[in-house]
mmCIF file of the N, C-alpha and C atoms, coordinates in Angstrom:
data_MODEL
# 
_entry.id   MODEL 
# 
loop_
_atom_site.group_PDB 
_atom_site.id 
_atom_site.type_symbol 
_atom_site.label_atom_id 
_atom_site.label_alt_id 
_atom_site.label_comp_id 
_atom_site.label_asym_id 
_atom_site.label_entity_id 
_atom_site.label_seq_id 
_atom_site.pdbx_PDB_ins_code 
_atom_site.Cartn_x 
_atom_site.Cartn_y 
_atom_site.Cartn_z 
_atom_site.occupancy 
_atom_site.B_iso_or_equiv 
_atom_site.pdbx_formal_charge 
_atom_site.auth_seq_id 
_atom_site.auth_comp_id 
_atom_site.auth_asym_id 
_atom_site.auth_atom_id 
_atom_site.pdbx_PDB_model_num 
ATOM 1   N N  . UNK A 1 1  ? 96.806  129.101 128.460 1.00 0.00 ? 1  UNK A N  1 
ATOM 2   C CA . UNK A 1 1  ? 97.011  128.911 127.059 1.00 0.00 ? 1  UNK A CA 1 
ATOM 3   C C  . UNK A 1 1  ? 96.568  127.487 126.740 1.00 0.00 ? 1  UNK A C  1 
ATOM 4   N N  . UNK A 1 2  ? 95.997  127.300 125.572 1.00 0.00 ? 2  UNK A N  1 
ATOM 5   C CA . UNK A 1 2  ? 95.637  125.968 125.096 1.00 0.00 ? 2  UNK A CA 1 
ATOM 6   C C  . UNK A 1 2  ? 96.607  125.565 123.996 1.00 0.00 ? 2  UNK A C  1 
ATOM 7   N N  . UNK A 1 3  ? 97.176  124.383 124.147 1.00 0.00 ? 3  UNK A N  1 
ATOM 8   C CA . UNK A 1 3  ? 98.093  123.832 123.148 1.00 0.00 ? 3  UNK A CA 1 
ATOM 9   C C  . UNK A 1 3  ? 97.361  122.702 122.435 1.00 0.00 ? 3  UNK A C  1 
ATOM 10  N N  . UNK A 1 4  ? 97.309  122.762 121.124 1.00 0.00 ? 4  UNK A N  1 
ATOM 11  C CA . UNK A 1 4  ? 96.664  121.727 120.316 1.00 0.00 ? 4  UNK A CA 1 
ATOM 12  C C  . UNK A 1 4  ? 97.624  121.256 119.238 1.00 0.00 ? 4  UNK A C  1 
ATOM 13  N N  . UNK A 1 5  ? 97.613  119.960 118.980 1.00 0.00 ? 5  UNK A N  1 
ATOM 14  C CA . UNK A 1 5  ? 98.437  119.394 117.910 1.00 0.00 ? 5  UNK A CA 1 
ATOM 15  C C  . UNK A 1 5  ? 97.718  118.176 117.357 1.00 0.00 ? 5  UNK A C  1 
ATOM 16  N N  . UNK A 1 6  ? 98.015  117.856 116.101 1.00 0.00 ? 6  UNK A N  1 
ATOM 17  C CA . UNK A 1 6  ? 97.441  116.666 115.482 1.00 0.00 ? 6  UNK A CA 1 
ATOM 18  C C  . UNK A 1 6  ? 98.520  115.969 114.680 1.00 0.00 ? 6  UNK A C  1 
ATOM 19  N N  . UNK A 1 7  ? 98.212  114.757 114.241 1.00 0.00 ? 7  UNK A N  1 
ATOM 20  C CA . UNK A 1 7  ? 99.139  113.929 113.459 1.00 0.00 ? 7  UNK A CA 1 
ATOM 21  C C  . UNK A 1 7  ? 100.396 113.549 114.235 1.00 0.00 ? 7  UNK A C  1 
ATOM 22  N N  . UNK A 1 8  ? 100.270 113.432 115.559 1.00 0.00 ? 8  UNK A N  1 
ATOM 23  C CA . UNK A 1 8  ? 101.366 112.960 116.395 1.00 0.00 ? 8  UNK A CA 1 
ATOM 24  C C  . UNK A 1 8  ? 101.234 111.443 116.550 1.00 0.00 ? 8  UNK A C  1 
ATOM 25  N N  . UNK A 1 9  ? 102.273 110.763 117.018 1.00 0.00 ? 9  UNK A N  1 
ATOM 26  C CA . UNK A 1 9  ? 102.133 109.331 117.298 1.00 0.00 ? 9  UNK A CA 1 
ATOM 27  C C  . UNK A 1 9  ? 101.026 109.101 118.341 1.00 0.00 ? 9  UNK A C  1 
ATOM 28  N N  . UNK A 1 10 ? 100.248 108.066 118.145 1.00 0.00 ? 10 UNK A N  1 
ATOM 29  C CA . UNK A 1 10 ? 99.112  107.768 119.021 1.00 0.00 ? 10 UNK A CA 1 
ATOM 30  C C  . UNK A 1 10 ? 99.565  107.279 120.394 1.00 0.00 ? 10 UNK A C  1 
ATOM 31  N N  . UNK A 1 11 ? 98.783  107.640 121.408 1.00 0.00 ? 11 UNK A N  1 
ATOM 32  C CA . UNK A 1 11 ? 98.949  107.138 122.773 1.00 0.00 ? 11 UNK A CA 1 
ATOM 33  C C  . UNK A 1 11 ? 100.406 107.205 123.236 1.00 0.00 ? 11 UNK A C  1 
ATOM 34  N N  . UNK A 1 12 ? 100.971 108.407 123.176 1.00 0.00 ? 12 UNK A N  1 
ATOM 35  C CA . UNK A 1 12 ? 102.388 108.618 123.492 1.00 0.00 ? 12 UNK A CA 1 
ATOM 36  C C  . UNK A 1 12 ? 102.533 109.635 124.609 1.00 0.00 ? 12 UNK A C  1 
ATOM 37  N N  . UNK A 1 13 ? 103.378 109.342 125.587 1.00 0.00 ? 13 UNK A N  1 
ATOM 38  C CA . UNK A 1 13 ? 103.681 110.289 126.651 1.00 0.00 ? 13 UNK A CA 1 
ATOM 39  C C  . UNK A 1 13 ? 104.546 111.417 126.086 1.00 0.00 ? 13 UNK A C  1 
ATOM 40  N N  . UNK A 1 14 ? 104.153 112.661 126.366 1.00 0.00 ? 14 UNK A N  1 
ATOM 41  C CA . UNK A 1 14 ? 104.883 113.824 125.862 1.00 0.00 ? 14 UNK A CA 1 
ATOM 42  C C  . UNK A 1 14 ? 105.086 114.831 126.989 1.00 0.00 ? 14 UNK A C  1 
ATOM 43  N N  . UNK A 1 15 ? 106.035 115.731 126.770 1.00 0.00 ? 15 UNK A N  1 
ATOM 44  C CA . UNK A 1 15 ? 106.183 116.899 127.627 1.00 0.00 ? 15 UNK A CA 1 
ATOM 45  C C  . UNK A 1 15 ? 105.881 118.121 126.782 1.00 0.00 ? 15 UNK A C  1 
ATOM 46  N N  . UNK A 1 16 ? 105.311 119.119 127.417 1.00 0.00 ? 16 UNK A N  1 
ATOM 47  C CA . UNK A 1 16 ? 105.043 120.401 126.767 1.00 0.00 ? 16 UNK A CA 1 
ATOM 48  C C  . UNK A 1 16 ? 105.959 121.414 127.445 1.00 0.00 ? 16 UNK A C  1 
ATOM 49  N N  . UNK A 1 17 ? 106.755 122.076 126.650 1.00 0.00 ? 17 UNK A N  1 
ATOM 50  C CA . UNK A 1 17 ? 107.709 123.033 127.189 1.00 0.00 ? 17 UNK A CA 1 
ATOM 51  C C  . UNK A 1 17 ? 107.600 124.365 126.500 1.00 0.00 ? 17 UNK A C  1 
ATOM 52  N N  . UNK A 1 18 ? 108.343 125.324 127.007 1.00 0.00 ? 18 UNK A N  1 
ATOM 53  C CA . UNK A 1 18 ? 108.346 126.649 126.408 1.00 0.00 ? 18 UNK A CA 1 
ATOM 54  C C  . UNK A 1 18 ? 109.649 127.357 126.689 1.00 0.00 ? 18 UNK A C  1 
ATOM 55  N N  . UNK A 1 19 ? 109.932 128.359 125.866 1.00 0.00 ? 19 UNK A N  1 
ATOM 56  C CA . UNK A 1 19 ? 111.137 129.155 126.042 1.00 0.00 ? 19 UNK A CA 1 
ATOM 57  C C  . UNK A 1 19 ? 111.410 129.995 124.813 1.00 0.00 ? 19 UNK A C  1 
ATOM 58  N N  . UNK A 1 20 ? 112.531 130.652 124.841 1.00 0.00 ? 20 UNK A N  1 
ATOM 59  C CA . UNK A 1 20 ? 112.948 131.469 123.705 1.00 0.00 ? 20 UNK A CA 1 
ATOM 60  C C  . UNK A 1 20 ? 113.416 130.568 122.575 1.00 0.00 ? 20 UNK A C  1 
ATOM 61  N N  . UNK A 1 21 ? 113.247 130.993 121.323 1.00 0.00 ? 21 UNK A N  1 
ATOM 62  C CA . UNK A 1 21 ? 113.729 130.185 120.200 1.00 0.00 ? 21 UNK A CA 1 
ATOM 63  C C  . UNK A 1 21 ? 115.229 129.903 120.314 1.00 0.00 ? 21 UNK A C  1 
ATOM 64  N N  . UNK A 1 22 ? 115.624 128.735 119.889 1.00 0.00 ? 22 UNK A N  1 
ATOM 65  C CA . UNK A 1 22 ? 117.029 128.298 119.847 1.00 0.00 ? 22 UNK A CA 1 
ATOM 66  C C  . UNK A 1 22 ? 117.686 128.232 121.228 1.00 0.00 ? 22 UNK A C  1 
ATOM 67  N N  . UNK A 1 23 ? 116.882 128.028 122.271 1.00 0.00 ? 23 UNK A N  1 
ATOM 68  C CA . UNK A 1 23 ? 117.424 127.810 123.612 1.00 0.00 ? 23 UNK A CA 1 
ATOM 69  C C  . UNK A 1 23 ? 116.775 126.549 124.175 1.00 0.00 ? 23 UNK A C  1 
ATOM 70  N N  . UNK A 1 24 ? 117.304 126.075 125.276 1.00 0.00 ? 24 UNK A N  1 
ATOM 71  C CA . UNK A 1 24 ? 116.680 124.937 125.945 1.00 0.00 ? 24 UNK A CA 1 
ATOM 72  C C  . UNK A 1 24 ? 115.303 125.367 126.439 1.00 0.00 ? 24 UNK A C  1 
ATOM 73  N N  . UNK A 1 25 ? 114.340 124.474 126.313 1.00 0.00 ? 25 UNK A N  1 
ATOM 74  C CA . UNK A 1 25 ? 112.996 124.804 126.776 1.00 0.00 ? 25 UNK A CA 1 
ATOM 75  C C  . UNK A 1 25 ? 112.806 124.322 128.206 1.00 0.00 ? 25 UNK A C  1 
ATOM 76  N N  . UNK A 1 26 ? 111.896 124.957 128.921 1.00 0.00 ? 26 UNK A N  1 
ATOM 77  C CA . UNK A 1 26 ? 111.531 124.536 130.268 1.00 0.00 ? 26 UNK A CA 1 
ATOM 78  C C  . UNK A 1 26 ? 110.268 123.690 130.174 1.00 0.00 ? 26 UNK A C  1 
ATOM 79  N N  . UNK A 1 27 ? 110.281 122.516 130.793 1.00 0.00 ? 27 UNK A N  1 
ATOM 80  C CA . UNK A 1 27 ? 109.092 121.655 130.785 1.00 0.00 ? 27 UNK A CA 1 
ATOM 81  C C  . UNK A 1 27 ? 108.014 122.323 131.633 1.00 0.00 ? 27 UNK A C  1 
ATOM 82  N N  . UNK A 1 28 ? 106.850 122.522 131.035 1.00 0.00 ? 28 UNK A N  1 
ATOM 83  C CA . UNK A 1 28 ? 105.731 123.170 131.707 1.00 0.00 ? 28 UNK A CA 1 
ATOM 84  C C  . UNK A 1 28 ? 104.667 122.183 132.143 1.00 0.00 ? 28 UNK A C  1 
ATOM 85  N N  . UNK A 1 29 ? 104.555 121.049 131.431 1.00 0.00 ? 29 UNK A N  1 
ATOM 86  C CA . UNK A 1 29 ? 103.506 120.084 131.741 1.00 0.00 ? 29 UNK A CA 1 
ATOM 87  C C  . UNK A 1 29 ? 103.794 118.763 131.033 1.00 0.00 ? 29 UNK A C  1 
ATOM 88  N N  . UNK A 1 30 ? 103.295 117.685 131.604 1.00 0.00 ? 30 UNK A N  1 
ATOM 89  C CA . UNK A 1 30 ? 103.338 116.386 130.949 1.00 0.00 ? 30 UNK A CA 1 
ATOM 90  C C  . UNK A 1 30 ? 101.938 116.063 130.454 1.00 0.00 ? 30 UNK A C  1 
ATOM 91  N N  . UNK A 1 31 ? 101.857 115.306 129.365 1.00 0.00 ? 31 UNK A N  1 
ATOM 92  C CA . UNK A 1 31 ? 100.552 114.959 128.787 1.00 0.00 ? 31 UNK A CA 1 
ATOM 93  C C  . UNK A 1 31 ? 100.701 113.651 128.021 1.00 0.00 ? 31 UNK A C  1 
ATOM 94  N N  . UNK A 1 32 ? 99.622  113.234 127.395 1.00 0.00 ? 32 UNK A N  1 
ATOM 95  C CA . UNK A 1 32 ? 99.615  112.018 126.574 1.00 0.00 ? 32 UNK A CA 1 
ATOM 96  C C  . UNK A 1 32 ? 98.764  112.288 125.343 1.00 0.00 ? 32 UNK A C  1 
ATOM 97  N N  . UNK A 1 33 ? 99.241  111.852 124.189 1.00 0.00 ? 33 UNK A N  1 
ATOM 98  C CA . UNK A 1 33 ? 98.448  111.997 122.971 1.00 0.00 ? 33 UNK A CA 1 
ATOM 99  C C  . UNK A 1 33 ? 97.290  111.009 123.009 1.00 0.00 ? 33 UNK A C  1 
ATOM 100 N N  . UNK A 1 34 ? 96.244  111.304 122.261 1.00 0.00 ? 34 UNK A N  1 
ATOM 101 C CA . UNK A 1 34 ? 95.069  110.436 122.213 1.00 0.00 ? 34 UNK A CA 1 
ATOM 102 C C  . UNK A 1 34 ? 95.323  109.255 121.282 1.00 0.00 ? 34 UNK A C  1 
ATOM 103 N N  . UNK A 1 35 ? 94.350  108.369 121.211 1.00 0.00 ? 35 UNK A N  1 
ATOM 104 C CA . UNK A 1 35 ? 94.443  107.195 120.342 1.00 0.00 ? 35 UNK A CA 1 
ATOM 105 C C  . UNK A 1 35 ? 94.539  107.574 118.863 1.00 0.00 ? 35 UNK A C  1 
ATOM 106 N N  . UNK A 1 36 ? 94.044  108.763 118.504 1.00 0.00 ? 36 UNK A N  1 
ATOM 107 C CA . UNK A 1 36 ? 94.138  109.193 117.104 1.00 0.00 ? 36 UNK A CA 1 
ATOM 108 C C  . UNK A 1 36 ? 95.293  110.182 116.866 1.00 0.00 ? 36 UNK A C  1 
ATOM 109 N N  . UNK A 1 37 ? 96.185  110.339 117.849 1.00 0.00 ? 37 UNK A N  1 
ATOM 110 C CA . UNK A 1 37 ? 97.376  111.166 117.663 1.00 0.00 ? 37 UNK A CA 1 
ATOM 111 C C  . UNK A 1 37 ? 97.161  112.657 117.832 1.00 0.00 ? 37 UNK A C  1 
ATOM 112 N N  . UNK A 1 38 ? 96.100  113.037 118.521 1.00 0.00 ? 38 UNK A N  1 
ATOM 113 C CA . UNK A 1 38 ? 95.884  114.459 118.781 1.00 0.00 ? 38 UNK A CA 1 
ATOM 114 C C  . UNK A 1 38 ? 96.286  114.783 120.220 1.00 0.00 ? 38 UNK A C  1 
ATOM 115 N N  . UNK A 1 39 ? 96.510  116.064 120.456 1.00 0.00 ? 39 UNK A N  1 
ATOM 116 C CA . UNK A 1 39 ? 96.858  116.546 121.779 1.00 0.00 ? 39 UNK A CA 1 
ATOM 117 C C  . UNK A 1 39 ? 96.146  117.864 122.006 1.00 0.00 ? 39 UNK A C  1 
ATOM 118 N N  . UNK A 1 40 ? 95.530  117.990 123.148 1.00 0.00 ? 40 UNK A N  1 
ATOM 119 C CA . UNK A 1 40 ? 94.959  119.276 123.555 1.00 0.00 ? 40 UNK A CA 1 
ATOM 120 C C  . UNK A 1 40 ? 95.189  119.393 125.053 1.00 0.00 ? 40 UNK A C  1 
ATOM 121 N N  . UNK A 1 41 ? 95.867  120.466 125.449 1.00 0.00 ? 41 UNK A N  1 
ATOM 122 C CA . UNK A 1 41 ? 96.190  120.655 126.861 1.00 0.00 ? 41 UNK A CA 1 
ATOM 123 C C  . UNK A 1 41 ? 96.111  122.137 127.202 1.00 0.00 ? 41 UNK A C  1 
ATOM 124 N N  . UNK A 1 42 ? 95.629  122.423 128.383 1.00 0.00 ? 42 UNK A N  1 
ATOM 125 C CA . UNK A 1 42 ? 95.626  123.793 128.904 1.00 0.00 ? 42 UNK A CA 1 
ATOM 126 C C  . UNK A 1 42 ? 96.785  123.913 129.880 1.00 0.00 ? 42 UNK A C  1 
ATOM 127 N N  . UNK A 1 43 ? 97.548  124.971 129.755 1.00 0.00 ? 43 UNK A N  1 
ATOM 128 C CA . UNK A 1 43 ? 98.654  125.156 130.679 1.00 0.00 ? 43 UNK A CA 1 
ATOM 129 C C  . UNK A 1 43 ? 98.803  126.610 131.058 1.00 0.00 ? 43 UNK A C  1 
ATOM 130 N N  . UNK A 1 44 ? 99.413  126.802 132.187 1.00 0.00 ? 44 UNK A N  1 
ATOM 131 C CA . UNK A 1 44 ? 99.646  128.146 132.710 1.00 0.00 ? 44 UNK A CA 1 
ATOM 132 C C  . UNK A 1 44 ? 100.894 128.723 132.058 1.00 0.00 ? 44 UNK A C  1 
ATOM 133 N N  . UNK A 1 45 ? 100.795 129.951 131.623 1.00 0.00 ? 45 UNK A N  1 
ATOM 134 C CA . UNK A 1 45 ? 101.942 130.641 131.049 1.00 0.00 ? 45 UNK A CA 1 
ATOM 135 C C  . UNK A 1 45 ? 102.859 131.036 132.198 1.00 0.00 ? 45 UNK A C  1 
ATOM 136 N N  . UNK A 1 46 ? 104.135 130.680 132.152 1.00 0.00 ? 46 UNK A N  1 
ATOM 137 C CA . UNK A 1 46 ? 105.036 131.003 133.257 1.00 0.00 ? 46 UNK A CA 1 
ATOM 138 C C  . UNK A 1 46 ? 105.245 132.513 133.400 1.00 0.00 ? 46 UNK A C  1 
ATOM 139 N N  . UNK A 1 47 ? 105.327 132.973 134.639 1.00 0.00 ? 47 UNK A N  1 
ATOM 140 C CA . UNK A 1 47 ? 105.515 134.404 134.901 1.00 0.00 ? 47 UNK A CA 1 
ATOM 141 C C  . UNK A 1 47 ? 106.765 134.952 134.229 1.00 0.00 ? 47 UNK A C  1 
ATOM 142 N N  . UNK A 1 48 ? 107.819 134.144 134.139 1.00 0.00 ? 48 UNK A N  1 
ATOM 143 C CA . UNK A 1 48 ? 109.078 134.626 133.572 1.00 0.00 ? 48 UNK A CA 1 
ATOM 144 C C  . UNK A 1 48 ? 108.982 134.926 132.079 1.00 0.00 ? 48 UNK A C  1 
ATOM 145 N N  . UNK A 1 49 ? 107.928 134.469 131.423 1.00 0.00 ? 49 UNK A N  1 
ATOM 146 C CA . UNK A 1 49 ? 107.814 134.665 129.970 1.00 0.00 ? 49 UNK A CA 1 
ATOM 147 C C  . UNK A 1 49 ? 107.185 135.991 129.574 1.00 0.00 ? 49 UNK A C  1 
ATOM 148 N N  . UNK A 1 50 ? 106.562 136.696 130.514 1.00 0.00 ? 50 UNK A N  1 
ATOM 149 C CA . UNK A 1 50 ? 105.882 137.943 130.189 1.00 0.00 ? 50 UNK A CA 1 
ATOM 150 C C  . UNK A 1 50 ? 106.842 138.939 129.551 1.00 0.00 ? 50 UNK A C  1 
ATOM 151 N N  . UNK A 1 51 ? 106.442 139.506 128.442 1.00 0.00 ? 51 UNK A N  1 
ATOM 152 C CA . UNK A 1 51 ? 107.236 140.524 127.770 1.00 0.00 ? 51 UNK A CA 1 
ATOM 153 C C  . UNK A 1 51 ? 108.316 139.983 126.852 1.00 0.00 ? 51 UNK A C  1 
ATOM 154 N N  . UNK A 1 52 ? 108.515 138.669 126.824 1.00 0.00 ? 52 UNK A N  1 
ATOM 155 C CA . UNK A 1 52 ? 109.510 138.140 125.893 1.00 0.00 ? 52 UNK A CA 1 
ATOM 156 C C  . UNK A 1 52 ? 109.045 138.405 124.470 1.00 0.00 ? 52 UNK A C  1 
ATOM 157 N N  . UNK A 1 53 ? 109.946 138.873 123.655 1.00 0.00 ? 53 UNK A N  1 
ATOM 158 C CA . UNK A 1 53 ? 109.570 139.204 122.286 1.00 0.00 ? 53 UNK A CA 1 
ATOM 159 C C  . UNK A 1 53 ? 109.333 137.965 121.444 1.00 0.00 ? 53 UNK A C  1 
ATOM 160 N N  . UNK A 1 54 ? 109.995 136.872 121.767 1.00 0.00 ? 54 UNK A N  1 
ATOM 161 C CA . UNK A 1 54 ? 109.812 135.640 121.000 1.00 0.00 ? 54 UNK A CA 1 
ATOM 162 C C  . UNK A 1 54 ? 109.774 134.460 121.969 1.00 0.00 ? 54 UNK A C  1 
ATOM 163 N N  . UNK A 1 55 ? 108.704 133.687 121.893 1.00 0.00 ? 55 UNK A N  1 
ATOM 164 C CA . UNK A 1 55 ? 108.483 132.531 122.760 1.00 0.00 ? 55 UNK A CA 1 
ATOM 165 C C  . UNK A 1 55 ? 107.977 131.401 121.885 1.00 0.00 ? 55 UNK A C  1 
ATOM 166 N N  . UNK A 1 56 ? 108.428 130.190 122.136 1.00 0.00 ? 56 UNK A N  1 
ATOM 167 C CA . UNK A 1 56 ? 107.934 129.037 121.395 1.00 0.00 ? 56 UNK A CA 1 
ATOM 168 C C  . UNK A 1 56 ? 107.445 127.973 122.374 1.00 0.00 ? 56 UNK A C  1 
ATOM 169 N N  . UNK A 1 57 ? 106.482 127.189 121.913 1.00 0.00 ? 57 UNK A N  1 
ATOM 170 C CA . UNK A 1 57 ? 105.989 126.041 122.659 1.00 0.00 ? 57 UNK A CA 1 
ATOM 171 C C  . UNK A 1 57 ? 106.522 124.793 121.962 1.00 0.00 ? 57 UNK A C  1 
ATOM 172 N N  . UNK A 1 58 ? 106.985 123.838 122.758 1.00 0.00 ? 58 UNK A N  1 
ATOM 173 C CA . UNK A 1 58 ? 107.559 122.599 122.241 1.00 0.00 ? 58 UNK A CA 1 
ATOM 174 C C  . UNK A 1 58 ? 106.751 121.428 122.787 1.00 0.00 ? 58 UNK A C  1 
ATOM 175 N N  . UNK A 1 59 ? 106.430 120.473 121.926 1.00 0.00 ? 59 UNK A N  1 
ATOM 176 C CA . UNK A 1 59 ? 105.849 119.197 122.348 1.00 0.00 ? 59 UNK A CA 1 
ATOM 177 C C  . UNK A 1 59 ? 106.870 118.140 121.963 1.00 0.00 ? 59 UNK A C  1 
ATOM 178 N N  . UNK A 1 60 ? 107.333 117.385 122.955 1.00 0.00 ? 60 UNK A N  1 
ATOM 179 C CA . UNK A 1 60 ? 108.380 116.391 122.711 1.00 0.00 ? 60 UNK A CA 1 
ATOM 180 C C  . UNK A 1 60 ? 108.001 115.062 123.350 1.00 0.00 ? 60 UNK A C  1 
ATOM 181 N N  . UNK A 1 61 ? 108.326 113.980 122.672 1.00 0.00 ? 61 UNK A N  1 
ATOM 182 C CA . UNK A 1 61 ? 108.077 112.642 123.217 1.00 0.00 ? 61 UNK A CA 1 
ATOM 183 C C  . UNK A 1 61 ? 109.025 112.404 124.381 1.00 0.00 ? 61 UNK A C  1 
ATOM 184 N N  . UNK A 1 62 ? 108.503 111.790 125.439 1.00 0.00 ? 62 UNK A N  1 
ATOM 185 C CA . UNK A 1 62 ? 109.349 111.489 126.593 1.00 0.00 ? 62 UNK A CA 1 
ATOM 186 C C  . UNK A 1 62 ? 110.335 110.369 126.298 1.00 0.00 ? 62 UNK A C  1 
ATOM 187 N N  . UNK A 1 63 ? 109.945 109.394 125.477 1.00 0.00 ? 63 UNK A N  1 
ATOM 188 C CA . UNK A 1 63 ? 110.795 108.228 125.257 1.00 0.00 ? 63 UNK A CA 1 
ATOM 189 C C  . UNK A 1 63 ? 111.097 107.993 123.780 1.00 0.00 ? 63 UNK A C  1 
ATOM 190 N N  . UNK A 1 64 ? 111.100 109.028 122.979 1.00 0.00 ? 64 UNK A N  1 
ATOM 191 C CA . UNK A 1 64 ? 111.410 108.892 121.554 1.00 0.00 ? 64 UNK A CA 1 
ATOM 192 C C  . UNK A 1 64 ? 112.210 110.117 121.116 1.00 0.00 ? 64 UNK A C  1 
ATOM 193 N N  . UNK A 1 65 ? 112.644 110.083 119.887 1.00 0.00 ? 65 UNK A N  1 
ATOM 194 C CA . UNK A 1 65 ? 113.509 111.148 119.374 1.00 0.00 ? 65 UNK A CA 1 
ATOM 195 C C  . UNK A 1 65 ? 112.768 112.105 118.455 1.00 0.00 ? 65 UNK A C  1 
ATOM 196 N N  . UNK A 1 66 ? 111.638 112.637 118.873 1.00 0.00 ? 66 UNK A N  1 
ATOM 197 C CA . UNK A 1 66 ? 110.946 113.618 118.042 1.00 0.00 ? 66 UNK A CA 1 
ATOM 198 C C  . UNK A 1 66 ? 110.428 114.750 118.912 1.00 0.00 ? 66 UNK A C  1 
ATOM 199 N N  . UNK A 1 67 ? 110.300 115.921 118.295 1.00 0.00 ? 67 UNK A N  1 
ATOM 200 C CA . UNK A 1 67 ? 109.664 117.067 118.938 1.00 0.00 ? 67 UNK A CA 1 
ATOM 201 C C  . UNK A 1 67 ? 109.156 118.008 117.863 1.00 0.00 ? 67 UNK A C  1 
ATOM 202 N N  . UNK A 1 68 ? 108.136 118.763 118.205 1.00 0.00 ? 68 UNK A N  1 
ATOM 203 C CA . UNK A 1 68 ? 107.583 119.774 117.300 1.00 0.00 ? 68 UNK A CA 1 
ATOM 204 C C  . UNK A 1 68 ? 107.566 121.100 118.042 1.00 0.00 ? 68 UNK A C  1 
ATOM 205 N N  . UNK A 1 69 ? 107.705 122.184 117.285 1.00 0.00 ? 69 UNK A N  1 
ATOM 206 C CA . UNK A 1 69 ? 107.737 123.527 117.862 1.00 0.00 ? 69 UNK A CA 1 
ATOM 207 C C  . UNK A 1 69 ? 106.697 124.407 117.188 1.00 0.00 ? 69 UNK A C  1 
ATOM 208 N N  . UNK A 1 70 ? 106.181 125.347 117.969 1.00 0.00 ? 70 UNK A N  1 
ATOM 209 C CA . UNK A 1 70 ? 105.290 126.355 117.400 1.00 0.00 ? 70 UNK A CA 1 
ATOM 210 C C  . UNK A 1 70 ? 106.125 127.421 116.695 1.00 0.00 ? 70 UNK A C  1 
ATOM 211 N N  . UNK A 1 71 ? 105.467 128.240 115.934 1.00 0.00 ? 71 UNK A N  1 
ATOM 212 C CA . UNK A 1 71 ? 106.103 129.442 115.412 1.00 0.00 ? 71 UNK A CA 1 
ATOM 213 C C  . UNK A 1 71 ? 106.320 130.392 116.597 1.00 0.00 ? 71 UNK A C  1 
ATOM 214 N N  . UNK A 1 72 ? 107.349 131.223 116.567 1.00 0.00 ? 72 UNK A N  1 
ATOM 215 C CA . UNK A 1 72 ? 107.568 132.168 117.668 1.00 0.00 ? 72 UNK A CA 1 
ATOM 216 C C  . UNK A 1 72 ? 106.406 133.160 117.788 1.00 0.00 ? 72 UNK A C  1 
ATOM 217 N N  . UNK A 1 73 ? 106.091 133.520 119.022 1.00 0.00 ? 73 UNK A N  1 
ATOM 218 C CA . UNK A 1 73 ? 105.059 134.524 119.275 1.00 0.00 ? 73 UNK A CA 1 
ATOM 219 C C  . UNK A 1 73 ? 105.444 135.320 120.508 1.00 0.00 ? 73 UNK A C  1 
ATOM 220 N N  . UNK A 1 74 ? 104.765 136.441 120.721 1.00 0.00 ? 74 UNK A N  1 
ATOM 221 C CA . UNK A 1 74 ? 105.049 137.298 121.880 1.00 0.00 ? 74 UNK A CA 1 
ATOM 222 C C  . UNK A 1 74 ? 103.950 137.131 122.917 1.00 0.00 ? 74 UNK A C  1 
ATOM 223 N N  . UNK A 1 75 ? 104.351 136.998 124.164 1.00 0.00 ? 75 UNK A N  1 
ATOM 224 C CA . UNK A 1 75 ? 103.400 136.964 125.268 1.00 0.00 ? 75 UNK A CA 1 
ATOM 225 C C  . UNK A 1 75 ? 103.304 138.377 125.811 1.00 0.00 ? 75 UNK A C  1 
ATOM 226 N N  . UNK A 1 76 ? 102.103 138.926 125.765 1.00 0.00 ? 76 UNK A N  1 
ATOM 227 C CA . UNK A 1 76 ? 101.917 140.317 126.161 1.00 0.00 ? 76 UNK A CA 1 
ATOM 228 C C  . UNK A 1 76 ? 101.465 140.472 127.603 1.00 0.00 ? 76 UNK A C  1 
ATOM 229 N N  . UNK A 1 77 ? 101.004 139.402 128.229 1.00 0.00 ? 77 UNK A N  1 
ATOM 230 C CA . UNK A 1 77 ? 100.588 139.460 129.625 1.00 0.00 ? 77 UNK A CA 1 
ATOM 231 C C  . UNK A 1 77 ? 100.142 138.106 130.092 1.00 0.00 ? 77 UNK A C  1 
ATOM 232 N N  . UNK A 1 78 ? 100.232 137.854 131.402 1.00 0.00 ? 78 UNK A N  1 
ATOM 233 C CA . UNK A 1 78 ? 99.841  136.559 131.937 1.00 0.00 ? 78 UNK A CA 1 
ATOM 234 C C  . UNK A 1 78 ? 98.652  136.649 132.866 1.00 0.00 ? 78 UNK A C  1 
ATOM 235 N N  . UNK A 1 79 ? 98.116  137.844 133.072 1.00 0.00 ? 79 UNK A N  1 
ATOM 236 C CA . UNK A 1 79 ? 96.971  138.001 133.961 1.00 0.00 ? 79 UNK A CA 1 
ATOM 237 C C  . UNK A 1 79 ? 95.825  138.640 133.211 1.00 0.00 ? 79 UNK A C  1 
ATOM 238 N N  . UNK A 1 80 ? 94.616  138.160 133.485 1.00 0.00 ? 80 UNK A N  1 
ATOM 239 C CA . UNK A 1 80 ? 93.427  138.729 132.849 1.00 0.00 ? 80 UNK A CA 1 
ATOM 240 C C  . UNK A 1 80 ? 92.926  139.895 133.659 1.00 0.00 ? 80 UNK A C  1 
# 
């Protein structure tokens, strides 16, 4: 899966997580925003998420008090 975001704080360490809405997310990868505040990262969809009716991706700052979430979506499979 490719995660893209814009208008984030520039040059900031972030974690990318995933899970069911309104639950604690599992950290899937660490990344850093670019100098212009964009983020683009490829990550592996965890096996445990297959078939979940609602899944969200979270991007959160490692050392600040902000996070953004995707709209819920369904993962229909993890293998091509």
